VOGU-3710 file (C-alpha; in Angstrom, 3 decimals, decimal comma):
1> mpelsperir> 0,000/0,000/0,000  1,370/3,486/-0,853  2,404/5,941/1,845  -0,585/7,445/3,634  -1,219/11,136/4,153  -3,279/12,136/7,233  -6,298/13,255/5,196  -6,637/9,685/3,864  -6,836/8,083/7,323  -9,839/7,413/9,563
11> nialagpaga> -9,395/6,059/13,089  -12,652/4,647/14,442  -13,410/2,472/17,478  -16,438/0,206/17,677  -17,541/0,439/21,302  -20,576/-0,368/23,405  -22,185/-3,213/25,338  -21,641/-6,923/24,853  -24,154/-8,546/22,522  -24,566/-5,503/20,282
21> gkttlaeall> -22,657/-7,257/17,488  -19,467/-5,187/17,253  -17,221/-8,078/16,181  -19,783/-9,347/13,676  -20,093/-5,826/12,279  -16,309/-5,546/11,976  -16,294/-8,803/10,008  -19,044/-7,533/7,707  -17,108/-4,322/7,042  -13,890/-6,243/6,325
31> aaagavdgag> -15,717/-8,532/3,917  -17,555/-5,683/2,144  -14,248/-3,877/1,557  -12,527/-7,018/0,297  -10,057/-7,155/3,198  -11,103/-10,791/3,821  -12,590/-13,384/1,492  -15,659/-13,802/3,662  -16,999/-12,667/7,018  -15,955/-14,853/9,945
41> svekgstvsd> -18,277/-16,067/12,674  -18,112/-15,421/16,425  -19,869/-18,741/17,054  -17,339/-20,646/14,925  -14,348/-18,762/16,327  -13,261/-17,627/12,855  -13,227/-13,828/13,223  -10,169/-11,672/12,563  -10,334/-9,890/15,912  -11,266/-12,627/18,430
51> ttaqekalqh> -8,326/-14,995/18,070  -7,388/-16,261/21,524  -8,680/-19,553/22,912  -10,413/-17,670/25,713  -12,237/-15,333/23,314  -13,371/-18,239/21,164  -14,643/-20,183/24,177  -16,342/-17,144/25,705  -17,649/-15,875/22,326  -16,859/-12,346/23,486
61> sigasvlgie> -13,901/-10,029/22,930  -11,451/-9,790/25,811  -8,902/-7,417/24,262  -9,065/-4,630/21,689  -8,063/-5,493/18,113  -6,857/-3,126/15,382  -8,206/-3,953/11,913  -7,238/-2,292/8,634  -9,738/-1,533/5,854  -8,970/0,196/2,561
71> wretwinlid> -12,004/1,845/0,956  -12,176/4,538/-1,715  -8,451/5,367/-1,361  -8,942/5,823/2,386  -7,346/3,696/5,101  -9,648/2,948/8,034  -8,106/1,781/11,299  -11,099/0,068/12,855  -10,687/-0,948/16,494  -12,976/-3,685/17,820
81> tpgladfqga> -13,250/-3,213/21,599  -14,629/-5,532/24,304  -18,183/-4,918/25,458  -18,292/-6,903/28,684  -17,935/-4,611/31,698  -15,199/-6,881/33,107  -12,941/-5,955/30,176  -13,765/-2,267/29,968  -10,190/-1,387/30,925  -9,013/-2,834/27,595
91> alsilpavet> -11,697/-0,879/25,731  -11,067/2,506/27,317  -7,271/2,349/27,298  -7,029/2,106/23,500  -9,578/4,826/22,640  -7,043/7,716/22,773  -5,790/6,313/19,441  -8,955/7,362/17,565  -10,815/10,493/16,487  -14,239/8,796/16,438
101> vavvvsagrg> -16,027/6,441/18,809  -18,845/4,531/17,102  -21,162/3,270/19,836  -22,990/0,156/18,639  -26,516/-0,423/19,951  -28,547/-3,587/19,440  -31,956/-2,938/17,868  -33,457/-5,686/20,010  -31,786/-4,882/23,330  -32,060/-1,092/23,166
111> ieagarrmmq> -29,862/1,352/25,068  -27,851/-0,493/27,702  -25,568/0,743/30,450  -22,443/0,051/28,344  -23,686/2,366/25,584  -24,433/5,149/28,051  -20,999/4,853/29,640  -19,174/4,940/26,299  -21,170/7,920/25,041  -20,395/9,817/28,239
121> wagerglcrl> -16,708/8,883/28,220  -16,195/9,818/24,562  -17,964/13,138/25,081  -15,844/14,004/28,110  -12,692/13,110/26,165  -13,670/15,367/23,249  -13,940/12,540/20,715  -16,423/12,637/17,865  -19,323/10,240/18,359  -21,432/8,107/16,031
131> iivnqidaep> -24,276/5,767/17,025  -24,711/2,582/14,980  -27,990/0,705/15,433  -27,170/-2,907/14,529  -29,355/-5,990/14,037  -32,157/-3,909/12,483  -33,656/-6,914/10,693  -34,111/-8,740/14,004  -36,422/-6,110/15,518  -37,650/-3,830/12,683
141> aalpalleei> -40,869/-2,941/14,513  -38,935/-1,512/17,468  -36,776/0,884/15,423  -38,966/4,046/15,520  -39,242/3,831/19,312  -35,516/3,110/19,630  -34,602/6,209/17,609  -36,809/8,302/19,902  -35,178/6,664/22,943  -31,723/7,498/21,563
151> ratfgpeclp> -32,681/11,149/21,142  -34,325/11,280/24,576  -31,289/9,667/26,251  -28,390/11,337/24,422  -29,978/14,548/23,149  -31,775/16,002/20,114  -28,408/16,374/18,373  -28,667/12,632/17,568  -29,948/12,617/13,983  -30,074/9,741/11,475
161> lnlpsqgarg> -27,870/9,807/8,388  -29,980/6,987/6,990  -33,201/5,157/7,845  -34,253/1,518/7,440  -36,055/0,736/4,184  -37,636/-2,265/2,428  -38,669/-3,820/5,716  -35,161/-3,337/7,216  -33,564/-5,153/4,264  -31,786/-1,937/3,254
171> vadcfftpag> -31,293/1,692/4,272  -32,401/4,976/2,694  -29,772/7,722/2,544  -30,818/10,944/4,279  -27,691/13,021/3,642  -25,924/12,512/0,299  -28,863/11,689/-2,008  -32,057/12,017/0,090  -34,554/10,682/-2,452  -35,605/7,222/-1,257
181> eadfssvaet> -38,443/5,920/0,886  -37,930/4,795/4,473  -39,827/2,299/6,622  -40,699/5,110/8,987  -40,256/8,868/9,166  -39,521/11,027/6,105  -36,207/11,040/4,266  -36,763/14,632/3,106  -37,650/15,891/6,579  -34,693/14,061/8,126
191> hemlvdqvve> -32,369/15,605/5,521  -33,712/19,051/6,376  -33,141/18,433/10,099  -29,546/17,369/9,387  -28,815/20,447/7,286  -30,423/22,753/9,851  -28,260/21,224/12,597  -25,042/21,500/10,594  -25,440/25,068/9,263  -26,143/26,440/12,756
201> ldeelmalyl> -22,372/26,608/13,278  -21,667/28,498/10,034  -23,354/31,914/9,848  -22,425/32,524/6,220  -23,734/29,156/5,111  -26,868/29,575/7,219  -27,588/32,904/5,501  -27,154/31,293/2,097  -29,424/28,438/3,130  -32,174/30,460/4,809
211> eqgeeldpaq> -32,238/33,812/3,072  -31,639/32,674/-0,490  -33,305/29,307/-0,104  -30,514/27,574/-1,986  -30,017/23,832/-1,800  -26,658/22,878/-0,313  -24,731/19,934/-1,657  -22,725/17,594/0,615  -19,413/19,208/-0,414  -20,583/22,571/0,975
221> lhdpfeaalr> -21,661/20,902/4,202  -18,449/18,945/4,790  -16,502/21,498/6,870  -19,457/22,578/9,067  -20,373/18,890/9,447  -16,890/18,220/10,868  -17,185/21,253/13,155  -20,540/19,985/14,431  -18,975/16,580/15,168  -16,050/18,158/17,049
231> dghlvpvcfv> -18,377/20,332/19,155  -20,782/17,493/19,931  -23,427/19,585/18,158  -24,220/16,579/15,956  -24,159/12,863/16,805  -25,035/10,933/13,625  -27,120/7,757/13,846  -26,748/4,951/11,267  -28,806/1,794/10,806  -27,217/-1,500/9,785
241> saasgagvre> -27,526/-5,258/9,907  -24,160/-6,947/10,087  -25,831/-10,322/9,537  -27,735/-9,472/6,333  -25,369/-6,770/5,061  -28,041/-4,055/5,043  -26,358/-0,672/5,412  -22,809/-2,098/5,602  -21,437/-0,539/2,404  -23,284/2,673/3,254
251> lleiftrlmp> -21,512/2,675/6,616  -18,140/2,439/4,857  -19,131/5,484/2,783  -20,051/7,375/5,960  -16,729/6,453/7,559  -14,702/7,702/4,593  -16,749/10,735/3,530  -18,015/12,133/6,835  -15,967/10,912/9,796  -12,981/13,128/10,726
261> splegnpppf> -9,439/12,524/9,574  -6,515/13,210/11,965  -6,497/16,734/10,498  -10,159/17,296/11,384  -10,727/15,717/14,802  -10,236/17,482/18,101  -6,509/17,625/18,966  -5,325/14,964/21,434  -5,053/16,295/25,014  -1,265/16,500/25,306
271> lrddekgrre> 0,183/18,356/28,297  3,665/19,806/28,676  5,426/20,380/31,997  8,051/23,121/32,191  9,209/25,871/34,532  5,933/27,733/33,921  3,838/24,773/35,061  1,581/22,465/33,085  0,213/23,694/29,770  -1,719/22,267/26,845
281> yharpdpdah> 0,424/21,165/23,944  -0,967/20,714/20,442  0,650/18,059/18,292  0,869/18,861/14,575  -0,016/16,049/12,140  3,032/17,032/10,098  5,157/14,137/8,766  8,311/16,305/8,804  7,998/17,473/12,430  9,607/15,834/15,475
291> vlahvvkieh> 8,053/12,454/16,322  5,302/12,400/18,916  3,498/9,069/19,392  1,467/7,518/22,193  1,430/3,881/23,363  -2,122/2,570/23,824  -1,504/-1,140/24,359  1,218/-3,581/25,402  1,257/-7,230/24,349  3,721/-10,030/25,037
301> dpflgkmavf> 3,974/-12,154/21,905  5,603/-15,596/22,391  7,621/-15,132/19,179  8,144/-11,370/18,895  8,554/-10,546/22,584  7,141/-7,362/24,076  5,073/-5,436/21,526  3,868/-1,840/21,880  0,815/-0,687/19,905  0,989/3,064/19,327
311> rvhqgtvtrd> -0,617/5,951/17,478  1,569/8,495/15,665  0,363/12,053/16,267  3,287/13,982/14,784  6,336/13,227/12,641  7,241/9,933/10,974  8,529/6,738/12,576  10,748/4,592/10,344  12,880/1,539/10,845  16,116/2,550/12,540
321> trlfageark> 14,515/5,704/14,013  15,974/6,408/17,458  13,204/7,149/19,948  12,937/8,075/23,603  10,168/6,728/25,839  8,856/9,484/28,102  11,632/11,077/30,152  14,164/8,303/29,526  17,638/9,661/28,838  18,745/6,791/26,628
331> pfrvgtlfrl> 17,122/6,215/23,215  16,199/2,882/21,665  16,331/1,950/17,993  13,188/0,905/16,133  13,917/-2,508/14,641  10,589/-3,682/13,229  7,385/-1,818/12,365  3,976/-3,360/11,775  0,459/-2,513/10,838  -2,011/-4,811/12,560
341> qgrehldver> -4,812/-6,969/11,186  -6,019/-8,649/14,346  -3,218/-11,032/15,335  -1,552/-10,711/11,916  1,472/-8,403/11,633  2,034/-6,570/8,345  5,593/-5,260/7,891  5,912/-1,581/6,945  8,865/0,761/6,439  7,305/3,857/8,021
351> lgpgeigalt> 4,281/5,150/9,914  3,219/8,780/9,647  0,762/11,101/11,444  -2,570/9,455/12,156  -1,343/5,908/11,647  -1,636/3,111/14,199  1,041/0,438/14,309  3,297/-1,614/16,529  6,970/-2,090/17,320  8,606/-4,981/19,134
361> kvdevtfdsv> 11,397/-5,871/21,557  11,160/-2,584/23,433  11,609/-3,160/27,149  11,841/0,607/27,761  8,294/1,257/26,537  5,262/0,978/28,823  1,555/1,627/28,439  0,834/5,374/28,096  4,446/6,147/27,119  4,929/9,120/24,824
371> lhdshdedhi> 7,514/8,224/22,163  9,602/11,072/20,729  12,896/11,629/18,918  14,165/14,738/20,705  14,786/15,711/24,320  12,682/18,802/23,594  9,649/16,549/24,097  10,836/14,867/27,324  8,115/16,358/29,506  5,145/15,925/27,179
381> hlrpvalpap> 2,468/13,402/28,120  -1,137/12,693/27,240  -3,867/13,467/29,763  -4,381/10,073/31,441  -7,486/8,047/30,752  -9,744/7,611/33,778  -9,875/3,816/33,859  -12,354/1,914/36,065  -10,983/0,952/39,454  -10,121/-2,759/39,905
391> vfglaiqatr> -12,048/-3,480/43,110  -12,677/-7,240/42,987  -9,839/-9,050/44,723  -8,463/-12,558/45,154  -5,664/-13,510/47,487  -3,313/-15,592/45,350  -0,260/-17,775/45,977  1,773/-20,248/43,956  0,930/-23,894/44,601  4,437/-25,171/43,919
401> hgdeqklwea> 7,226/-24,078/46,199  9,810/-22,055/44,302  7,308/-20,531/41,839  6,952/-17,294/43,818  9,310/-15,261/41,619  7,811/-16,725/38,451  4,352/-15,758/39,718  5,417/-12,156/40,298  6,916/-11,923/36,812  3,795/-13,406/35,212
411> larmveedrg> 1,490/-11,064/37,129  3,631/-8,068/36,138  3,268/-9,005/32,458  -0,476/-9,463/32,781  -0,943/-6,097/34,490  1,145/-4,451/31,770  -1,145/-5,929/29,124  -4,467/-5,447/30,910  -5,046/-2,023/32,468  -8,027/-3,318/34,421
421> levtqdattq> -5,820/-5,588/36,548  -3,827/-4,581/39,608  -1,494/-6,527/41,896  -0,751/-5,470/45,468  0,995/-7,046/48,432  -0,102/-6,460/51,987  2,846/-5,001/53,896  1,893/-6,849/57,089  0,666/-10,254/55,907  2,700/-10,356/52,639
431> eivlrglgel> -0,510/-11,590/50,974  -0,520/-11,081/47,187  -3,871/-9,721/45,981  -4,895/-9,756/42,320  -7,640/-7,242/41,632  -9,828/-6,901/38,579  -13,114/-5,491/37,335  -15,257/-8,524/38,072  -15,517/-12,244/38,692  -15,168/-13,119/34,992
441> hlrtalerla> -12,178/-10,793/34,650  -10,335/-12,539/37,473  -11,289/-15,993/36,205  -9,854/-15,302/32,755  -6,702/-13,888/34,366  -6,225/-17,116/36,343  -6,765/-19,131/33,169  -4,008/-17,131/31,452  -1,668/-17,849/34,356  -2,250/-21,558/33,844
451> erfrlevets> -2,157/-21,604/30,017  0,546/-19,056/29,187  2,828/-19,321/32,179  2,180/-22,904/33,324  1,541/-21,672/36,847  -0,704/-23,400/39,359  -2,096/-21,076/42,022  -4,341/-21,233/45,034  -6,862/-18,494/45,742  -8,731/-17,535/48,873
461> tpsiayreti> -11,750/-15,445/49,742  -12,027/-12,278/47,649  -10,875/-9,233/49,565  -12,744/-5,928/49,273  -10,779/-2,849/48,180  -11,807/-0,543/50,988  -10,354/2,967/51,125  -9,901/5,587/53,829  -10,547/9,317/53,839  -11,261/12,101/56,319
471> gasaeghcrh> -14,421/13,962/57,250  -12,913/17,149/58,687  -9,814/19,335/58,660  -7,074/18,876/61,235  -3,481/19,839/62,048  -0,623/17,370/62,332  2,916/17,684/63,679  5,982/15,523/64,040  9,499/16,255/65,247  11,729/13,400/64,166
481> kkqtggagqf> 15,017/13,362/66,052  17,456/10,477/66,101  20,987/10,400/67,432  23,053/7,225/67,139  26,561/8,426/67,977  27,479/9,612/64,483  25,520/11,878/62,191  21,980/12,255/63,467  18,583/12,788/61,862  16,367/15,801/62,426
491> gevflrvepl> 13,214/17,001/60,713  10,140/18,811/61,969  6,942/19,209/59,964  3,664/21,028/60,596  0,866/20,313/58,148  -2,877/20,494/57,708  -5,238/17,975/56,094  -8,578/18,835/54,479  -11,190/16,611/52,822  -11,664/16,878/49,057
501> prgagfefvd> -14,771/15,921/47,060  -15,201/12,202/46,486  -13,042/11,062/43,591  -10,767/14,132/43,639  -7,677/12,123/44,640  -4,772/13,867/46,379  -3,346/17,378/46,474  -0,041/18,439/48,046  0,269/22,156/48,746  3,363/24,043/49,913
511> tirggvipgs> 2,761/27,294/51,829  6,160/27,385/53,517  7,468/30,906/54,068  10,997/31,998/54,921  12,613/28,734/53,877  12,005/27,029/57,228  11,921/23,819/55,180  14,203/24,178/52,143  12,619/23,485/48,762  15,058/20,612/48,264
521> llpavekgvr> 13,501/18,766/51,239  9,825/19,299/50,425  9,754/16,331/47,998  10,849/14,183/50,944  7,878/15,438/52,978  5,537/14,618/50,086  7,150/11,181/49,752  6,455/10,472/53,421  2,850/11,614/53,049  2,353/9,400/50,008
531> qamasgavag> 3,824/6,419/51,859  1,299/6,906/54,641  -1,535/7,346/52,145  -0,637/4,047/50,494  -0,512/2,045/53,739  -3,490/3,618/55,529  -3,945/5,355/58,854  -6,800/3,737/60,777  -7,718/0,491/58,990  -4,760/-0,293/56,728
541> yplqdirvtv> -6,373/0,790/53,437  -5,107/3,469/51,025  -6,282/7,017/51,661  -7,875/9,244/49,029  -9,607/12,599/48,498  -7,312/14,606/50,769  -5,483/17,911/50,446  -2,275/18,177/52,481  -0,860/21,637/53,136  2,639/21,926/54,637
551> hdgkthpvds> 2,896/25,314/56,356  5,764/25,186/58,858  8,733/23,195/60,053  12,279/23,281/61,311  15,652/22,030/60,157  19,043/21,372/61,671  22,134/22,654/59,846  23,856/19,241/60,081  21,287/16,536/60,828  18,439/17,465/58,445
561> keiafviagr> 18,474/14,820/55,757  15,930/13,536/53,267  15,125/10,431/55,324  14,347/12,588/58,368  11,733/14,580/56,463  10,265/11,460/54,870  9,642/10,081/58,376  8,472/13,428/59,782  6,101/13,978/56,855  4,609/10,502/57,220
571> kafldavrka> 4,080/10,756/60,970  2,744/14,311/60,842  0,231/13,196/58,222  -0,875/10,199/60,310  -1,200/12,464/63,328  -3,480/14,818/61,407  -5,623/12,101/59,823  -6,378/10,467/63,164  -7,745/13,816/64,404  -9,738/14,514/61,227
581> npvvlepvae> -12,738/12,218/61,687  -11,282/9,356/59,613  -13,764/7,356/57,545  -13,549/3,945/55,890  -15,037/3,929/52,391  -16,460/0,897/50,646  -16,643/0,336/46,884  -20,111/0,509/45,378  -21,033/-0,977/42,004  -23,693/-0,421/39,382
591> lvvegpssam> -25,436/-3,774/38,969  -27,698/-4,522/35,999  -29,711/-7,728/36,438  -31,776/-9,397/33,737  -34,161/-12,260/34,379  -37,714/-13,543/34,013  -40,424/-11,021/34,915  -41,886/-13,633/37,260  -38,765/-13,364/39,437  -38,856/-9,571/39,733
601> gdltadlaas> -40,178/-9,522/43,312  -37,540/-11,962/44,534  -34,759/-10,075/42,714  -35,668/-6,678/44,145  -36,143/-8,115/47,648  -32,711/-9,759/47,491  -31,101/-6,503/46,362  -32,827/-4,571/49,162  -31,523/-7,107/51,702  -28,026/-6,502/50,253
611> rgriqdtrnh> -28,229/-2,758/50,904  -28,968/-2,229/47,218  -30,720/0,872/45,906  -32,912/0,295/42,839  -32,266/2,946/40,177  -34,374/1,752/37,252  -36,618/-1,150/36,247  -37,615/-1,985/32,676  -39,801/-4,722/31,216  -38,993/-6,314/27,857
621> gdqvsiqaiv> -41,833/-8,738/27,237  -41,382/-11,613/29,677  -37,967/-10,312/30,741  -37,150/-7,660/33,319  -34,023/-5,509/33,632  -33,163/-4,018/37,022  -30,459/-1,413/37,539  -29,243/-0,936/41,109  -26,397/0,517/43,153  -25,014/-2,144/45,527
631> plaeiadysn> -21,996/-2,349/47,880  -19,478/-4,842/46,518  -19,123/-6,477/49,921  -22,733/-7,640/49,664  -22,564/-9,355/46,276  -19,452/-11,519/46,400  -21,642/-14,612/45,860  -24,265/-12,942/43,677  -23,888/-15,404/40,807  -25,061/-18,296/42,999
641> rlnaltggag> -27,926/-16,264/44,469  -29,093/-15,146/41,034  -29,131/-18,714/39,734  -31,220/-19,785/42,716  -33,686/-16,894/42,312  -34,170/-17,319/38,549  -33,690/-21,040/38,073  -30,512/-20,357/36,099  -32,296/-17,985/33,677  -30,791/-14,744/34,985
651> sytlqfshye> -27,682/-12,789/34,044  -25,972/-9,684/35,335  -23,261/-7,154/34,622  -21,319/-5,257/37,233  -19,450/-1,962/36,907  -17,608/-0,114/39,653  -19,429/3,141/40,400  -17,931/5,022/43,347  -16,821/4,917/46,962  -19,040/5,877/49,877
661> papdavqrrl> -18,788/5,552/53,689  -19,185/1,997/54,959  -21,797/1,309/57,685  -20,653/2,217/61,197  -20,456/-1,426/62,286  -18,203/-2,282/59,329  -15,958/0,706/60,012  -15,553/-0,246/63,661  -14,746/-3,865/62,782  -12,090/-2,886/60,242
671> mqayrpteee> -10,486/-0,312/62,528  -10,383/-2,687/65,478  -8,752/-5,405/63,344  -5,996/-3,059/62,119  -2,547/-3,561/63,642  -0,226/-0,749/62,530  3,502/-1,368/62,362  5,665/-0,038/65,176  7,108/2,607/62,878  3,674/4,170/62,509
//
């Protein structure tokens, strides 16, 4: 394939809930464009994107796959993302590589929680959004109501670019050539609504359209259409059936003619740190500029070694290019470059702005690394993605003696590949805890340990990822003084702690005046505070949502060392927290349960007994869907309970929602069980 210019590239992610048909749609698009001889099947395990044994057995995507489609002299990087909530970390972490998120909705299942989350996330990130209604031939009668539900849920800016026609066996174009007949609504009226929405952002074009009454052709509408996408002023809706092929070729036309290129999308949210603080930095999709690329995925290939999937935002990466990863001082040389087609690697000589590719054997590169070819870009990074918190935990240990180091290495690789996993070790018990986004997530992780790394492990009762915070402001102080015959240690710190809004994280503020603590020692104070935040103050769980302000202190001309202020900062912080109405927080999840309508009373009663709060209930014929907010501690065995309540006919999805104060009895139990180390 010839060298690509940015205007010929489209980067689009298929996102949304499980069961909406994203992988099947990707196969249909590949087949329609001639990228494969025929569409593969999820049921037969023959798709381009779902290639692992686990994905084939589960019949759901676990990781995100990059697929290449060439259509009308345009290269489409189509990313098929997982829909199951347990694998949402893999879906969200790769989305910074695209300009457009296409949220796929099932015509039969309607708007599900996964679609709402993806629409919200993409909007907050400034990505252009497109809604694809799939499986239209399965539920053609429900389509008018579904379109109204989409507009009621996501806003009146959601307008169809096409409508089902011929009994959902095809689609009628409402934008390019609006002349056909649709199964419902009016093609002409829909076209007028689209034009009205687009020209609102272009005063000159609006005047031409309204005052002179002139028809506008699609070429005139292209630039304001892109502006409307960037501003969220327009969210196009497309209808398609991946199974029958209805609307598939039309969707390829929409991708190439209307979705933004890297030159047209909102600029990626790069930030640059320098002596003036943190500022926005705009990458230029210029092939001759310095390289600026971002790593969105890490894989460990048994033959190629560590592989980094990245998006080029600026400059050109070629074989033998010397790149730096983040703030690393030593460059590495690019040996091999690939485009990706699922698990297939296609060798290329270069990748320019807008392209997505991979390089291998790069130990220096990690997820979220910014790759660059000049030290001028050392302090540039992309605004981090807010990934869901891994709150489901299993205590894990190697079955065979001597496998402990091998287990740690395997877990480190898995965490590097899967941003929804986390591994911690309790400082007191030395217990290794593997955390994930759900029961299925952890089960598949354990299967990978056995299959890929030949490791046998034992697990124990899931632990709950409690957190600590404070409910009031308080002052803390510590004078650390140690004399052992030689050089001593001295550091004194006065600080104040204040609660922040839930989810705000941590702030460290320096209001020192007169140099009573030199600037060179303040990082040591912050280090001590962060150590205490990680290990907990009253129940042994990490602290969050706290502002720490250091306002006074003392030093000794000889004995004030970094270690002294690390210890003083930690103890002063603990002193303040214990006076500040400390609170233990518990993780709370959004639970969506589906089951027979006849079991609705039992399901809601069980949730109420589990401290659940019902948010929404919907009936779909003889099925009911219940959305609730439930503490994770109450639903560790929910799968067994649900089977008992529904006779095995129920299913559920779980998504971490937020932290909130645990009941008083739980807080007392956790605090009483905590045994701080002597150093604390």
